[in-house]
N, C-alpha and C positions, 0 to 999 in steps of 0.2 A: 655853980658856975656853968657859963652860958655853954651854946651849943659852936663848937669848933667845925665847922664845915673843911677847912684846910687838913685838920688832920685826917681828919677820912678821906679827902679826896689824895694826899700824900701814901695814905694806905692803901687806898684801891692802886694808884701807880706800883708801888712796891708790888702788891698780890698780882697787879698785870705781868709786870717782869718777871716774878717768878715763874708765872703761868707760861710764859712766850718761852723763857728758857726751858722748862719742864717738855714742853711741846717740840721744841726744837732738838733736845737729847733724844726724847722717843722718836723722831722724824728721825734722825741722823743711825739710830739702832737697827730700825728697819731696813733704812737703804743698807747697812755695811752688812746686816744678814743676809741682804737679797744680792747684793752683789757676792759674796761667800759662796752662795748657792752656785751664783754664772761662774766664777772662778773654778770653782770642783769641777763642773760640769765640762769648762774650755780645756782645765788641765787634763781629763781622762781622753777629751775626744783628740787633743792636741796629740798628747802623747800614743795615742791609736794609727790616727790619721796624716797628722803632720799638719802645718799649719794653713798649708794651701789645700790639703784635704778637708778641712773642716769649717763648714760654714756659718754663718752667722744664724742661719736657717736652723743648722742642726744643732748650734746651741741653744736656740729658743725653744725648740722642740724639747730638749730634753730637760729642760728648767720649767716648763708649761708655762710658757707664756710669750708675748706676740715678739715680731722681729723689733716692732716699734719701741716696745717697752724694754726690749735688750739694750736696744741704742741709748733710753735714756740713762742707764747704768754706764756703759762702757762707752758711750760716743762714737766708736768705729771698732773695725777690725785690728786695725795695726795697735789702737791704745789698749785693746784685749790682750792682745799680747805684751805689751810693755807690762800690764797689771799682773797677768799670769807669771812671769818672770821675777819681779819686783818681789810680789806681792807672795806669791806661791813656792818659789824655789829659793829665793837670795837673802829675805827677811824669815828664815827661820828661828823661833823663838827660844828650842832646846840648845843650837848651834851657838847662838848669841850669847844665850846666860852663860854658857861653859867657856865661852873664850874671853868672855868679861872678866868672869873668876879670876882671871892671870893677869888682869888689868891693876896695876899699883893702886890708883884712885878708885877703884870698885869697893863698895863698901863691904863686898862679901870677896874679898883678894885671898886666895888658897895657896898663892905661891907662883915662882913662875914657871912657865910651861915650856916643855922639851918640845923637839918637831916630831919625832917619834908618837907623841901624845895628843899633840897636834891633828895627826891624819888617822890617829886610831879614834878621836872624838869623831870626825867627818865619816869614816869608815860606820860607826856605831848610830849615828842620826841615820845618816841615807839608807842603811839598811833597816830602816823603819818605813822608807816611803818610798817602794821602789818606782812607782808611779812616776812622782817627781824626778828620779834620775833617770826615767825612761825618757821624760819630756825633754831635761834639758840634753839628752843625747840627740835625740830627735831633731830638736831646734840647733841644736848646734853644727850637724852635717848640712840641713837645710840652709843656713844661715853663712855658705860657703859662698853663695851667691849672693853679689855685691847688692841685688833688689830686694832682698830679704829683709822685711820691719826690723830682724834682731841682727844683722848685719854689723852695725856699727856696736852694738853692746858686745858682741862676743871679737869683735876686732880690737875694743878697748877694756878685754876683761883681763888680761895682766894687770895691766894699768890701776883696774880695781881691785885684784887680789895684793897686790905691791901694797896698795892704800892699808890695805884691812891688816895685812901681818904687822905693820909700822905703825898701827895705830893705837900703840899704849901699852900691847904687850910687853908682857916681862918676860923673855926667853931666856932660856937656860940653854948655851950650846959650848959646844968643843970650841975653842982655840982655834981660830984661823978659818971656821967655817964659814962661808959669805950664803948669810940665810935666801936672799933672792934667788940665787942659784940651785941650792939645795929645793927650793918650795917650787919650781918650775920644773924640776925633773920629778917630784915626787907630784908634783899635780899631773904632769902626763902619763905616770905611772898609774894612778889613781882612775882617771878618764878611762885606760884602756883596764883596767880591772873590774870595773864598773860595767863596762859591756859585756865583758864575759859572765861575770854573775847576772846580769839581765838576759843571758841565753840559759842560762841553768842557774835558777835560782836554789835547788837544793844543796849547794855549796854557801854556808853564808859571805856574806862579804866582808864581815871582820875577818875571817878566817884567810879567805884570797888576800888579802891585804898581810896579815902576820906573815905570809909565806912570800911577801916582798920585803919584810924589815932586815931580814940581814943582809940582803945585798946595797938597799939602800942607806944603810946605820951600820956598817961593818965594824968589828973591833977591830981594834984598841982604841980606833977614834972615838967611838961613840960610847963608849962604859962611860958607864955614869950620867949617861944622859938621855937615858931612853926613857 
């Protein structure tokens, strides 16, 4: 059998393709790892000093990189804020996983979700991440100013919450209860309890929230739905 140069050429192309994919995946992994370091630093700094009190220079210094290198990853300060909120506060893997378990189409579906349990999950998850709760609280207050880069985010947060609670979760609610009205009241209460907790973390957030449940979910309406 004679030498087939076409076969070797095809193998070379395939090998080069696999090598390029491997290199791209490695580069992406390094990029994501570095971005994680940046967002961790930004989260800590913004939770302490606010958006206006946190400069890119300060973030760069904390991560041990130059400002120019930092900008390669985050583009600008406003985009850094967006990444912090989206990737560090909103996209919480544990919370997403636990809520998804109450969606009928999820392979790990465990049954319907009651509203009291929904807020217990939030309290349990947030109790493990006080820095992120402080970040949210600080930015929320700052964003009352229309020029703040997170102003639109918080202005439309109710809409995002409404979309989340109606995104396939199988709810178990007392007859006649308006889900959205109940969520708005509970969200406001949770925000207040989190501020109280941040001032004195000696009392667990879950315990503070448990003290609110009797008022928010009174008997006999909520009996059997807790």
